[in-house]
N, CA, C and O atoms as a DFTB+ gen file, in Angstrom:
284 C
 N C O
     1  1      71.503      72.118     124.844
     2  2      72.556      72.535     125.745
     3  2      72.702      74.046     125.728
     4  3      72.728      74.689     126.778
     5  1      72.796      74.602     124.542
     6  2      72.986      76.043     124.467
     7  2      71.698      76.798     124.795
     8  3      71.741      77.859     125.418
     9  1      70.566      76.259     124.382
    10  2      69.300      76.947     124.626
    11  2      68.848      76.825     126.080
    12  3      68.406      77.806     126.678
    13  1      68.958      75.623     126.650
    14  2      68.447      75.390     128.001
    15  2      69.394      75.852     129.096
    16  3      68.944      76.306     130.148
    17  1      70.701      75.743     128.868
    18  2      71.659      76.043     129.924
    19  2      72.569      77.230     129.619
    20  3      73.226      77.746     130.523
    21  1      72.617      77.667     128.377
    22  2      73.442      78.811     128.023
    23  2      74.910      78.485     127.843
    24  3      75.743      79.391     127.853
    25  1      75.254      77.204     127.677
    26  2      76.642      76.817     127.441
    27  2      76.888      76.676     125.946
    28  3      75.998      76.267     125.200
    29  1      78.082      77.011     125.518
    30  2      78.463      76.832     124.123
    31  2      79.026      75.432     123.923
    32  3      79.544      74.816     124.855
    33  1      78.919      74.945     122.709
    34  2      79.408      73.613     122.349
    35  2      80.465      73.718     121.264
    36  3      80.451      74.641     120.449
    37  1      81.373      72.768     121.265
    38  2      82.255      72.547     120.132
    39  2      81.877      71.191     119.563
    40  3      81.772      70.215     120.306
    41  1      81.670      71.119     118.255
    42  2      81.243      69.879     117.611
    43  2      82.360      69.405     116.694
    44  3      82.846      70.149     115.842
    45  1      82.756      68.152     116.887
    46  2      83.816      67.527     116.091
    47  2      83.214      66.440     115.212
    48  3      82.311      65.724     115.647
    49  1      83.698      66.308     113.988
    50  2      83.399      65.125     113.190
    51  2      84.338      64.032     113.677
    52  3      85.534      64.264     113.846
    53  1      83.793      62.836     113.903
    54  2      84.627      61.757     114.419
    55  2      84.211      60.427     113.793
    56  3      83.186      60.327     113.120
    57  1      85.032      59.421     114.033
    58  2      84.745      58.058     113.584
    59  2      84.847      57.158     114.796
    60  3      85.848      57.182     115.512
    61  1      83.809      56.360     115.030
    62  2      83.801      55.442     116.165
    63  2      84.952      54.450     116.071
    64  3      85.156      53.827     115.029
    65  1      85.695      54.304     117.146
    66  2      86.841      53.397     117.149
    67  2      86.456      51.940     116.974
    68  3      87.200      51.178     116.357
    69  1      85.320      51.541     117.500
    70  2      84.856      50.161     117.371
    71  2      83.990      49.987     116.127
    72  3      84.198      49.067     115.336
    73  1      83.014      50.884     115.965
    74  2      82.043      50.733     114.880
    75  2      82.558      51.233     113.533
    76  3      82.067      50.818     112.483
    77  1      83.543      52.121     113.565
    78  2      84.057      52.766     112.357
    79  2      82.992      53.609     111.657
    80  3      83.137      53.921     110.475
    81  1      81.921      53.983     112.368
    82  2      80.864      54.817     111.806
    83  2      81.180      56.285     112.050
    84  3      81.757      56.651     113.074
    85  1      80.792      57.120     111.088
    86  2      80.950      58.569     111.245
    87  2      79.940      59.064     112.273
    88  3      78.768      58.691     112.248
    89  1      80.424      59.914     113.178
    90  2      79.582      60.441     114.242
    91  2      79.949      61.888     114.516
    92  3      80.952      62.398     114.016
    93  1      79.129      62.534     115.310
    94  2      79.427      63.872     115.821
    95  2      79.834      63.711     117.282
    96  3      79.212      62.946     118.020
    97  1      80.866      64.422     117.697
    98  2      81.296      64.427     119.091
    99  2      81.134      65.852     119.606
   100  3      81.585      66.806     118.972
   101  1      80.491      65.986     120.750
   102  2      80.216      67.292     121.341
   103  2      81.085      67.477     122.571
   104  3      81.227      66.562     123.382
   105  1      81.669      68.664     122.711
   106  2      82.478      68.972     123.883
   107  2      81.974      70.280     124.479
   108  3      81.696      71.246     123.768
   109  1      81.865      70.283     125.809
   110  2      81.337      71.450     126.484
   111  2      81.916      71.516     127.893
   112  3      82.017      70.493     128.571
   113  1      82.295      72.707     128.336
   114  2      82.705      72.923     129.721
   115  2      81.505      73.454     130.481
   116  3      80.901      74.450     130.082
   117  1      81.157      72.792     131.578
   118  2      80.008      73.211     132.379
   119  2      80.419      73.334     133.838
   120  3      81.420      72.759     134.265
   121  1      79.644      74.082     134.585
   122  2      79.945      74.230     136.008
   123  2      79.615      72.938     136.744
   124  3      78.791      72.146     136.285
   125  1      80.248      72.733     137.865
   126  2      80.036      71.532     138.667
   127  2      78.576      71.379     139.056
   128  3      78.051      70.265     139.056
   129  1      77.915      72.474     139.385
   130  2      76.532      72.349     139.832
   131  2      75.556      72.049     138.704
   132  3      74.418      71.670     138.980
   133  1      75.953      72.204     137.446
   134  2      75.069      71.883     136.324
   135  2      75.355      70.527     135.686
   136  3      74.500      69.997     134.976
   137  1      76.528      69.955     135.918
   138  2      76.912      68.792     135.124
   139  2      76.030      67.573     135.352
   140  3      75.790      66.819     134.409
   141  1      75.539      67.350     136.567
   142  2      74.714      66.159     136.823
   143  2      73.416      66.225     136.021
   144  3      73.021      65.236     135.404
   145  1      72.749      67.382     136.024
   146  2      71.496      67.541     135.288
   147  2      71.743      67.387     133.785
   148  3      70.950      66.763     133.080
   149  1      72.840      67.957     133.307
   150  2      73.172      67.848     131.890
   151  2      73.485      66.399     131.526
   152  3      73.019      65.904     130.500
   153  1      74.266      65.721     132.353
   154  2      74.598      64.314     132.102
   155  2      73.337      63.460     132.050
   156  3      73.189      62.634     131.150
   157  1      72.431      63.645     132.999
   158  2      71.191      62.876     133.015
   159  2      70.331      63.190     131.797
   160  3      69.675      62.299     131.259
   161  1      70.327      64.456     131.353
   162  2      69.587      64.827     130.152
   163  2      70.133      64.151     128.907
   164  3      69.370      63.697     128.054
   165  1      71.457      64.083     128.804
   166  2      72.090      63.401     127.667
   167  2      71.707      61.926     127.669
   168  3      71.351      61.375     126.627
   169  1      71.777      61.283     128.833
   170  2      71.445      59.858     128.917
   171  2      69.960      59.592     128.698
   172  3      69.587      58.506     128.254
   173  1      69.110      60.568     129.004
   174  2      67.688      60.425     128.717
   175  2      67.458      60.410     127.208
   176  3      66.664      59.622     126.695
   177  1      68.177      61.306     126.499
   178  2      68.062      61.381     125.041
   179  2      68.707      60.175     124.383
   180  3      68.145      59.593     123.455
   181  1      69.899      59.797     124.868
   182  2      70.642      58.677     124.273
   183  2      71.237      57.824     125.386
   184  3      72.336      58.105     125.862
   185  1      70.510      56.769     125.809
   186  2      70.990      55.923     126.901
   187  2      72.340      55.252     126.629
   188  3      73.000      54.797     127.564
   189  1      72.758      55.185     125.360
   190  2      74.037      54.558     125.011
   191  2      75.144      55.584     124.781
   192  3      76.215      55.237     124.283
   193  1      74.897      56.838     125.139
   194  2      75.884      57.898     124.903
   195  2      77.175      57.606     125.661
   196  3      77.152      57.142     126.801
   197  1      78.287      57.882     125.015
   198  2      79.613      57.779     125.632
   199  2      79.935      59.151     126.193
   200  3      80.039      60.122     125.443
   201  1      80.093      59.239     127.506
   202  2      80.305      60.528     128.177
   203  2      81.603      60.473     128.965
   204  3      81.859      59.503     129.678
   205  1      82.420      61.504     128.842
   206  2      83.632      61.644     129.634
   207  2      83.451      62.868     130.517
   208  3      83.141      63.957     130.033
   209  1      83.646      62.679     131.817
   210  2      83.541      63.789     132.770
   211  2      84.876      63.890     133.487
   212  3      85.371      62.912     134.047
   213  1      85.448      65.077     133.464
   214  2      86.743      65.283     134.103
   215  2      86.793      66.690     134.698
   216  3      86.046      67.576     134.283
   217  1      87.657      66.880     135.648
   218  2      87.841      68.212     136.230
   219  2      88.698      69.064     135.302
   220  3      89.671      68.588     134.718
   221  1      88.323      70.311     135.179
   222  2      89.123      71.278     134.428
   223  2      89.479      72.401     135.395
   224  3      88.597      72.998     136.013
   225  1      90.733      72.680     135.521
   226  2      91.170      73.714     136.442
   227  2      91.185      75.090     135.810
   228  3      91.239      76.104     136.507
   229  1      91.136      75.122     134.495
   230  2      91.169      76.403     133.806
   231  2      90.513      76.245     132.449
   232  3      90.659      75.214     131.793
   233  1      89.795      77.266     132.034
   234  2      89.198      77.310     130.709
   235  2      89.653      78.600     130.052
   236  3      89.482      79.678     130.623
   237  1      90.223      78.510     128.879
   238  2      90.697      79.699     128.166
   239  2      89.943      79.811     126.849
   240  3      89.998      78.913     126.008
   241  1      89.251      80.908     126.685
   242  2      88.579      81.221     125.442
   243  2      88.218      82.692     125.513
   244  3      87.469      83.100     126.401
   245  1      88.718      83.471     124.624
   246  2      88.491      84.916     124.665
   247  2      87.031      85.277     124.442
   248  3      86.603      86.365     124.828
   249  1      86.252      84.383     123.825
   250  2      84.871      84.699     123.481
   251  2      83.842      84.172     124.473
   252  3      82.678      84.568     124.412
   253  1      84.244      83.282     125.392
   254  2      83.270      82.606     126.250
   255  2      83.717      82.673     127.696
   256  3      84.891      82.464     128.004
   257  1      82.786      82.963     128.575
   258  2      83.025      82.869     130.006
   259  2      82.234      81.699     130.543
   260  3      81.083      81.508     130.150
   261  1      82.815      80.907     131.431
   262  2      82.072      79.802     132.042
   263  2      80.952      80.404     132.872
   264  3      81.198      81.222     133.758
   265  1      79.743      80.006     132.588
   266  2      78.607      80.580     133.287
   267  2      77.626      79.488     133.660
   268  3      77.598      78.425     133.040
   269  1      76.840      79.751     134.655
   270  2      75.858      78.786     135.134
   271  2      74.470      79.335     134.948
   272  3      74.240      80.533     135.118
   273  1      73.539      78.465     134.598
   274  2      72.160      78.900     134.463
   275  2      71.478      79.008     135.820
   276  3      70.430      79.643     135.941
   277  1      72.063      78.397     136.835
   278  2      71.513      78.459     138.186
   279  2      72.308      79.431     139.013
   280  3      73.537      79.379     139.024
   281  1      71.637      80.304     139.697
   282  2      72.352      81.287     140.514
   283  2      71.942      81.190     141.946
   284  3      72.441      81.941     142.784
């Protein structure tokens, strides 16, 4: 994600609600024009991945600007 598209990730330690297994949860804000390719890439790597896609009207982070790899 960070190497191919230039987006930063936040990684959370989590526990599956059903499985009770320890897992990593990744969160990333991406531009609308990149999200489909990223979503398909995630599902190619892990066809059982749990993905939440929602609109964000604002992103606040002093260190990161929302950017797109496609111009």
